[in-house]
C-alpha positions as CSV (number, residue, x, y, z in Angstrom):
1,M,154.5,-4.6,186.9
2,A,154.8,-8.4,187.4
3,V,156.9,-10.2,184.8
4,E,154.9,-12.7,182.6
5,K,156.1,-16.2,183.5
6,K,154.9,-18.0,180.5
7,A,156.5,-17.5,177.1
8,V,154.5,-16.1,174.2
9,L,153.6,-19.1,172.0
10,M,154.4,-19.0,168.3
11,R,151.7,-19.7,165.9
12,E,152.1,-22.9,163.7
13,Q,150.4,-24.7,160.9
14,P,147.9,-27.3,162.4
15,A,149.3,-30.8,162.2
16,E,146.5,-32.1,160.0
17,Q,147.2,-29.3,157.5
18,R,151.0,-29.3,157.5
19,I,151.5,-33.0,156.8
20,K,150.1,-32.3,153.4
21,N,152.6,-29.6,152.4
22,F,156.2,-28.7,152.6
23,N,155.6,-25.1,153.9
24,E,157.3,-23.8,157.0
25,V,155.6,-25.1,160.2
26,P,156.2,-22.3,162.7
27,L,154.8,-19.0,161.5
28,G,156.9,-16.6,163.5
29,Y,156.1,-13.8,165.9
30,N,154.3,-10.7,164.8
31,E,155.4,-7.3,166.2
32,A,153.0,-7.4,169.2
33,E,154.0,-10.9,170.1
34,A,157.7,-10.1,169.8
35,F,157.3,-7.0,172.0
36,R,155.4,-9.0,174.7
37,E,158.1,-11.7,174.7
38,A,160.9,-9.2,174.8
39,S,159.3,-7.4,177.7
40,R,159.7,-10.6,179.8
41,C,163.6,-10.2,179.8
42,M,164.9,-9.1,183.1
43,Q,168.1,-7.6,181.7
44,C,170.2,-9.3,184.3
45,A,173.7,-8.0,184.8
46,Q,175.5,-11.4,184.6
47,K,174.2,-12.2,181.1
48,P,174.5,-16.0,181.3
49,C,172.7,-16.3,178.0
50,V,175.6,-14.7,176.2
51,E,178.0,-17.3,177.6
52,G,175.5,-20.0,176.5
53,C,175.6,-18.7,172.9
54,P,178.3,-20.4,170.7
55,V,178.8,-17.1,168.8
56,R,178.4,-14.8,171.9
57,I,175.6,-12.6,170.7
58,D,174.9,-9.8,173.2
59,I,171.4,-11.2,173.8
60,P,170.1,-8.8,176.5
61,A,171.2,-5.8,174.4
62,F,169.4,-6.9,171.3
63,I,166.3,-7.7,173.3
64,K,166.4,-4.3,175.0
65,A,166.6,-2.6,171.6
66,L,163.6,-4.7,170.4
67,K,161.7,-3.8,173.5
68,D,162.5,-0.1,172.8
69,K,161.3,-0.8,169.2
70,D,164.6,0.2,167.8
71,F,164.6,-2.7,165.4
72,Q,167.6,-1.5,163.3
73,K,169.8,-1.4,166.4
74,A,168.6,-4.8,167.5
75,I,169.5,-6.5,164.3
76,D,172.8,-4.6,164.1
77,I,173.7,-6.1,167.5
78,I,172.9,-9.6,166.3
79,H,174.9,-9.1,163.1
80,E,178.0,-8.2,165.0
81,N,178.4,-11.9,165.9
82,D,175.9,-13.8,163.7
83,S,176.0,-13.4,159.9
84,L,173.1,-15.8,159.4
85,P,170.3,-14.9,161.9
86,C,167.4,-15.9,159.7
87,M,168.8,-19.4,159.8
88,T,170.0,-19.6,163.4
89,G,166.7,-18.2,164.7
90,R,165.0,-21.2,163.1
91,V,167.4,-24.2,163.6
92,C,169.7,-23.3,166.5
93,P,169.0,-25.5,169.6
94,Q,168.5,-22.5,171.9
95,E,166.8,-24.7,174.5
96,E,170.2,-26.4,175.1
97,Q,172.3,-23.2,174.9
98,C,171.3,-19.6,175.6
99,Q,167.8,-20.4,176.8
100,A,169.1,-23.3,179.0
101,V,170.9,-20.8,181.3
102,C,168.3,-18.0,181.1
103,V,167.6,-16.6,184.6
104,M,163.8,-16.5,183.8
105,K,163.9,-20.4,184.1
106,K,164.0,-20.0,187.8
107,V,160.5,-18.5,187.9
108,G,158.9,-19.6,184.6
109,D,159.7,-20.2,180.9
110,P,163.0,-19.0,179.6
111,I,162.9,-16.1,177.1
112,S,162.3,-17.3,173.6
113,I,165.6,-16.0,172.3
114,G,165.5,-17.8,169.0
115,R,162.0,-16.7,168.1
116,L,163.0,-13.0,168.8
117,E,166.1,-13.4,166.7
118,R,164.0,-14.9,163.9
119,F,161.5,-12.0,164.1
120,L,164.2,-9.4,163.8
121,A,166.1,-11.2,161.1
122,D,162.9,-11.8,159.0
123,R,161.9,-8.1,159.5
124,D,165.3,-7.0,158.4
125,M,165.2,-9.2,155.3
126,E,161.8,-8.0,154.3
127,N,163.0,-4.3,154.7
128,R,166.0,-5.1,152.6
129,K,163.8,-6.4,149.8
130,I,161.6,-3.3,149.9
131,N,164.3,-0.7,150.3
132,K,167.1,-2.5,148.3
133,A,169.3,-2.1,151.3
134,R,172.9,-3.1,151.2
135,P,175.0,-4.6,154.0
136,A,177.6,-2.5,155.8
137,A,180.6,-1.8,153.7
138,A,183.6,-4.1,154.1
139,A,186.8,-2.8,155.5
140,K,189.5,-1.5,153.1
141,K,190.5,-4.1,150.7
142,K,193.6,-6.1,151.7
143,N,194.2,-7.5,148.2
144,K,194.7,-11.0,149.8
145,K,192.8,-14.0,148.6
146,V,191.3,-16.7,150.9
147,A,189.6,-19.9,149.7
148,V,186.7,-21.4,151.6
149,V,185.7,-25.0,150.9
150,G,182.0,-25.7,151.4
151,S,179.1,-23.3,151.6
152,G,177.4,-24.7,154.7
153,P,177.1,-22.8,158.0
154,A,180.9,-22.9,158.8
155,G,182.0,-21.9,155.4
156,L,179.4,-19.1,155.0
157,T,180.3,-17.6,158.4
158,C,184.0,-17.7,157.8
159,A,183.5,-16.1,154.3
160,A,181.3,-13.4,155.8
161,E,183.8,-12.5,158.5
162,L,186.7,-12.5,156.2
163,A,184.9,-10.3,153.6
164,K,184.1,-7.8,156.3
165,M,187.8,-7.6,157.1
166,G,188.6,-6.8,153.5
167,Y,189.7,-10.1,152.1
168,D,188.9,-11.4,148.6
169,V,187.0,-14.6,149.4
170,T,186.0,-17.4,147.0
171,V,183.8,-20.2,148.3
172,F,184.0,-23.5,146.4
173,E,180.9,-25.7,146.7
174,G,180.8,-29.3,145.4
175,Y,177.0,-29.3,144.7
176,H,175.2,-27.3,142.0
177,K,173.4,-25.3,144.7
178,L,174.8,-23.2,147.5
179,G,174.1,-23.7,151.2
180,G,175.6,-27.2,152.1
181,V,173.6,-29.0,154.8
182,L,171.3,-26.0,155.1
183,V,169.8,-26.9,151.7
184,Y,170.4,-30.6,151.2
185,G,169.9,-31.7,154.8
186,I,167.2,-29.5,156.4
187,P,163.7,-29.8,154.9
188,E,161.8,-26.8,153.5
189,F,159.2,-27.0,156.3
190,R,162.0,-26.3,158.9
191,L,164.2,-23.9,156.8
192,P,162.9,-22.5,153.6
193,K,165.4,-22.5,150.7
194,A,164.5,-18.8,150.0
195,I,165.8,-17.9,153.4
196,V,169.2,-19.5,152.7
197,Q,169.4,-17.9,149.3
198,A,168.7,-14.4,150.8
199,E,171.4,-14.9,153.4
200,I,173.9,-16.0,150.6
201,E,172.9,-12.9,148.6
202,K,174.1,-10.7,151.5
203,L,177.5,-12.3,151.2
204,Q,177.6,-11.8,147.5
205,E,176.9,-8.1,148.1
206,L,179.9,-8.1,150.4
207,G,182.0,-9.3,147.5
208,V,182.2,-13.0,148.2
209,I,182.6,-15.1,145.0
210,F,180.8,-18.4,144.9
211,V,181.8,-21.3,142.6
212,T,179.5,-24.3,142.4
213,N,180.1,-27.8,141.0
214,A,183.7,-27.5,142.3
215,L,184.5,-30.5,144.5
216,I,187.8,-29.7,146.2
217,G,190.0,-32.8,146.2
218,R,188.8,-33.6,142.7
219,A,188.2,-30.5,140.6
220,L,191.1,-28.8,142.5
221,T,193.3,-29.8,145.3
222,I,194.2,-27.6,148.3
223,E,197.8,-27.5,147.0
224,E,196.5,-26.1,143.7
225,L,194.5,-23.5,145.6
226,F,197.7,-22.2,147.1
227,K,199.3,-22.2,143.6
228,D,196.4,-20.1,142.4
229,G,197.4,-17.4,144.8
230,F,195.2,-18.1,147.8
231,E,197.0,-17.1,151.0
232,A,194.9,-19.4,153.2
233,V,192.2,-22.1,152.9
234,F,189.3,-22.8,155.2
235,V,187.8,-26.3,155.0
236,G,184.2,-26.3,156.1
237,A,183.1,-29.3,153.9
238,G,180.8,-30.8,156.6
239,A,180.2,-34.5,157.3
240,G,178.4,-35.9,154.3
241,L,179.4,-39.6,154.4
242,P,176.5,-41.6,155.9
243,N,177.0,-44.3,158.6
244,F,175.3,-47.7,158.4
245,M,174.8,-50.3,161.1
246,G,176.4,-53.2,159.1
247,I,173.4,-55.5,159.5
248,P,172.0,-57.9,156.9
249,G,169.8,-56.5,154.2
250,E,171.2,-53.0,154.1
251,N,171.8,-53.4,150.3
252,L,168.2,-54.1,149.6
253,S,166.3,-51.8,147.3
254,G,164.3,-49.3,149.3
255,V,166.9,-48.9,152.1
256,Y,168.2,-45.4,151.9
257,S,170.7,-43.4,153.9
258,A,169.1,-40.2,155.3
259,N,171.7,-38.3,153.3
260,E,170.5,-39.6,150.0
261,F,166.9,-39.4,150.9
262,L,167.0,-35.8,152.1
263,T,169.3,-34.7,149.3
264,R,166.9,-36.1,146.7
265,V,163.9,-34.4,148.3
266,N,165.4,-31.1,149.6
267,L,168.0,-30.2,147.0
268,M,166.8,-32.0,143.9
269,K,163.1,-31.4,144.6
270,A,162.1,-35.0,144.2
271,Y,158.9,-34.2,146.1
272,K,157.8,-32.4,142.9
273,F,158.5,-35.4,140.6
274,P,157.8,-35.5,137.7
275,E,157.9,-31.7,137.5
276,F,161.5,-32.2,138.6
277,D,163.1,-35.3,137.2
278,T,164.6,-36.7,140.4
279,P,162.7,-39.7,141.5
280,V,162.4,-40.9,145.1
281,K,160.6,-43.8,146.6
282,R,157.3,-42.9,148.2
283,G,156.9,-45.7,150.7
284,A,153.5,-46.5,152.2
285,N,155.0,-48.0,155.4
286,V,158.4,-46.4,156.3
287,A,160.9,-47.1,159.0
288,V,163.3,-44.4,160.0
289,V,166.2,-45.5,162.2
290,G,167.7,-43.0,164.6
291,G,166.8,-40.4,167.2
292,G,168.4,-37.1,166.1
293,N,167.1,-34.1,164.1
294,V,168.0,-35.8,160.8
295,A,165.8,-38.8,161.8
296,M,162.9,-36.5,162.7
297,D,163.4,-34.6,159.4
298,S,163.4,-37.9,157.5
299,A,160.3,-39.2,159.2
300,R,158.3,-36.0,158.7
301,T,159.4,-35.8,155.1
302,A,158.3,-39.4,154.4
303,L,154.9,-38.5,155.9
304,R,154.6,-35.5,153.6
305,L,155.5,-37.7,150.6
306,G,152.4,-39.7,151.3
307,A,153.4,-42.5,153.7
308,R,150.4,-44.1,155.5
309,H,152.6,-45.1,158.5
310,V,156.0,-44.0,159.6
311,Y,157.9,-45.8,162.4
312,L,160.7,-44.0,164.2
313,I,163.0,-46.7,165.6
314,Y,165.4,-45.6,168.3
315,R,167.5,-47.9,170.5
316,R,167.4,-45.7,173.6
317,S,164.6,-44.0,175.5
318,E,163.0,-40.8,174.5
319,K,164.9,-39.0,177.2
320,E,168.2,-39.8,175.5
321,M,167.1,-38.7,172.1
322,P,169.5,-36.0,170.7
323,A,166.8,-34.4,168.6
324,R,165.4,-31.0,169.6
325,I,162.4,-31.3,171.9
326,E,160.2,-29.2,169.7
327,E,161.0,-31.4,166.7
328,V,160.1,-34.5,168.7
329,E,156.8,-32.9,169.7
330,R,156.0,-31.9,166.2
331,A,156.7,-35.4,164.9
332,K,154.4,-36.8,167.5
333,E,151.7,-34.3,166.6
334,E,152.0,-35.4,163.0
335,G,151.4,-39.0,163.9
336,I,154.9,-40.5,163.7
337,D,154.9,-43.9,165.5
338,F,157.8,-43.8,168.0
339,R,159.3,-47.3,168.7
340,I,161.8,-46.4,171.4
341,L,164.1,-48.9,173.1
342,T,164.1,-50.8,169.8
343,N,166.9,-51.7,167.5
344,P,166.9,-53.2,164.0
345,V,168.9,-56.4,163.6
346,R,168.2,-57.2,159.9
347,Y,166.2,-56.1,156.9
348,I,164.2,-58.8,155.0
349,G,163.6,-58.5,151.3
350,D,161.2,-60.1,148.8
351,E,162.1,-62.2,145.8
352,K,162.9,-59.1,143.8
353,G,165.4,-57.8,146.4
354,V,163.1,-55.1,147.7
355,V,162.8,-54.5,151.5
356,K,159.6,-55.8,152.9
357,Q,160.3,-56.2,156.7
358,V,162.6,-55.0,159.4
359,E,163.4,-57.4,162.2
360,C,164.0,-55.6,165.6
361,L,165.0,-56.4,169.1
362,K,163.6,-54.7,172.2
363,M,166.3,-53.0,174.3
364,E,166.8,-51.9,177.9
365,L,169.2,-49.3,179.3
366,G,172.4,-50.3,181.0
367,E,175.3,-48.2,182.3
368,P,176.2,-44.8,180.6
369,D,178.6,-45.0,177.7
370,A,181.3,-42.5,176.5
371,S,178.6,-40.1,175.4
372,G,177.1,-40.0,178.9
373,R,173.9,-41.7,177.8
374,R,172.9,-45.1,179.1
375,S,173.9,-47.9,176.8
376,P,171.2,-49.9,175.2
377,V,171.3,-53.7,176.0
378,P,169.3,-56.3,174.0
379,V,166.4,-58.1,175.7
380,P,166.9,-61.8,174.9
381,G,164.0,-63.4,173.0
382,S,162.3,-60.1,172.2
383,E,162.6,-60.2,168.4
384,F,159.7,-58.9,166.3
385,K,159.1,-57.8,162.7
386,L,157.5,-54.7,161.2
387,D,156.1,-54.7,157.6
388,V,157.8,-51.9,155.7
389,D,158.5,-51.0,152.1
390,E,161.1,-48.3,152.8
391,V,163.8,-47.8,155.4
392,I,165.8,-44.6,156.0
393,V,168.9,-44.9,158.1
394,A,169.7,-41.8,160.1
395,I,172.5,-42.7,162.5
396,G,175.0,-40.1,161.8
397,N,177.7,-39.1,159.3
398,T,181.4,-38.8,158.9
399,P,183.4,-36.5,156.7
400,N,184.0,-37.5,153.1
401,P,187.7,-38.5,152.8
402,I,188.3,-36.9,149.4
403,I,190.1,-33.9,150.9
404,S,192.2,-35.8,153.4
405,R,193.3,-38.3,150.7
406,T,194.4,-35.6,148.3
407,T,196.1,-33.4,150.8
408,P,199.4,-35.0,152.1
409,G,200.3,-33.7,155.5
410,L,196.8,-33.0,156.6
411,K,196.2,-35.0,159.8
412,V,192.9,-36.6,160.4
413,K,191.3,-38.6,163.3
414,K,190.3,-42.3,163.2
415,R,186.9,-41.6,161.9
416,G,188.1,-39.1,159.2
417,E,187.6,-35.8,161.0
418,I,190.3,-33.2,160.3
419,E,192.5,-32.5,163.3
420,A,192.3,-28.8,164.2
421,D,192.9,-26.7,167.3
422,E,190.4,-24.4,169.0
423,N,191.0,-21.7,166.4
424,G,190.7,-24.1,163.4
425,Q,194.5,-24.4,162.6
426,T,195.2,-27.8,161.1
427,S,198.5,-29.6,160.8
428,M,199.3,-27.7,157.6
429,P,200.3,-24.0,157.6
430,G,197.6,-21.9,156.1
431,V,195.0,-24.6,156.2
432,F,192.2,-24.1,158.7
433,A,189.1,-26.2,159.3
434,G,185.9,-26.1,161.3
435,G,182.4,-27.4,161.7
436,D,181.3,-31.0,161.1
437,V,184.4,-31.8,159.2
438,V,186.3,-31.4,162.5
439,T,183.7,-32.3,165.1
440,G,181.6,-34.8,163.3
441,A,177.9,-34.0,162.9
442,A,176.9,-31.2,165.3
443,T,174.7,-28.1,165.2
444,V,174.5,-25.2,162.7
445,I,175.4,-22.7,165.4
446,T,178.4,-24.7,166.6
447,A,179.7,-24.8,163.0
448,M,179.1,-21.1,162.7
449,G,181.1,-20.5,165.9
450,A,184.0,-22.5,164.4
451,G,183.9,-20.5,161.2
452,R,184.0,-17.2,163.0
453,K,187.0,-18.3,165.2
454,A,188.8,-19.6,162.1
455,A,188.3,-16.3,160.3
456,A,190.0,-14.4,163.1
457,A,192.8,-17.0,163.1
458,I,193.2,-16.7,159.3
459,D,193.4,-12.9,159.6
460,K,196.1,-13.2,162.2
461,Y,198.0,-15.8,160.2
462,I,198.0,-13.8,157.0
463,S,198.9,-10.5,158.9
464,E,201.9,-12.2,160.5
465,K,203.2,-13.9,157.4
466,K,206.6,-12.6,156.2
């Protein structure tokens, strides 16, 4: 039988409908669709997709089990390497990783690995609700305590792996809600909060203890964690300090960092104001500066808050945009006005100090920079202005320095990222780190891979301690 070359499409909310709500946009595969897509996999011996996966899931094996309709075996294979498949199936950039090296790309579309993972994870979650299933029992208790700082993807993964090994794990989260960037940074329409909560509940069932409103570096220092009997500390605090361009007008009212904007909307439910008492500006004409996933999330969120017009201002061409292709496409479908090869040079306010315009320059691409992307060069005399009443700056983040400033001996890089080796070991014995706090803003799955490696390194460190 000939192999189907085209991937099975996933059903989505129509653009004209979804811009009026915060419900999830992609609706997921049903069983028939998942089986059809799984049947396209050639089960090649080399398994390049496994090498392309940051956490090394045995992708052909779980797809074969799905094809055989052994759903429990399929999800068990995923869980061997991925503690949070409901999330990674949704937000992992598979098109740049496992699917990028899929052999099927030579003859057609790559296998939709992320969609199959999501189908299995969602099915497993639903079964757990119905049958009150519990996760696999942890290993025999070691009676050793490990502290995890941050409940984002790196921290949750590290905590899950250590709990499975038998460690007593406590996760300290600075916010009042668990999930880190998964809840404050990613909108409901891309990753529902109920999904994150369900994944966290699995860790609680494994025995992981979560403490909220506990900002490490302020409520407790890392030194105090050791004094409290923790044998090791994993820092997965993310990169929550927003970057700005340093141009005139950034202090005007109505100019937000994407961090503040998305945190207000996602975590503090400002989109339900006044039902929830967190206000957020609902601009009519909004400019979002940046070209990554956070910029797309901000632009699409502003639209759902009622904006009439949303500009997406990006200084390079669309080809250089770091955002996922599917997020760019969805933003276009929803009517976001892409202003590429454009860069803001100043924000102009009215007599009350409220932003009313953004002045921009047209750009052209020069030679590649350190990132490998071609550097944008201003076009002389190309200035123009856009009328706006809100600006959201989404040009990246760096780690909050509170931990490094309160932890003498912890080495950091120039931009504040913690120095750590490939296994997460920092300059301090017993202190490990991973995810965005080490790499700068990256992907959920990369952070998870770092958390998994660090858990293994922590186990080795504690086991070898005299």
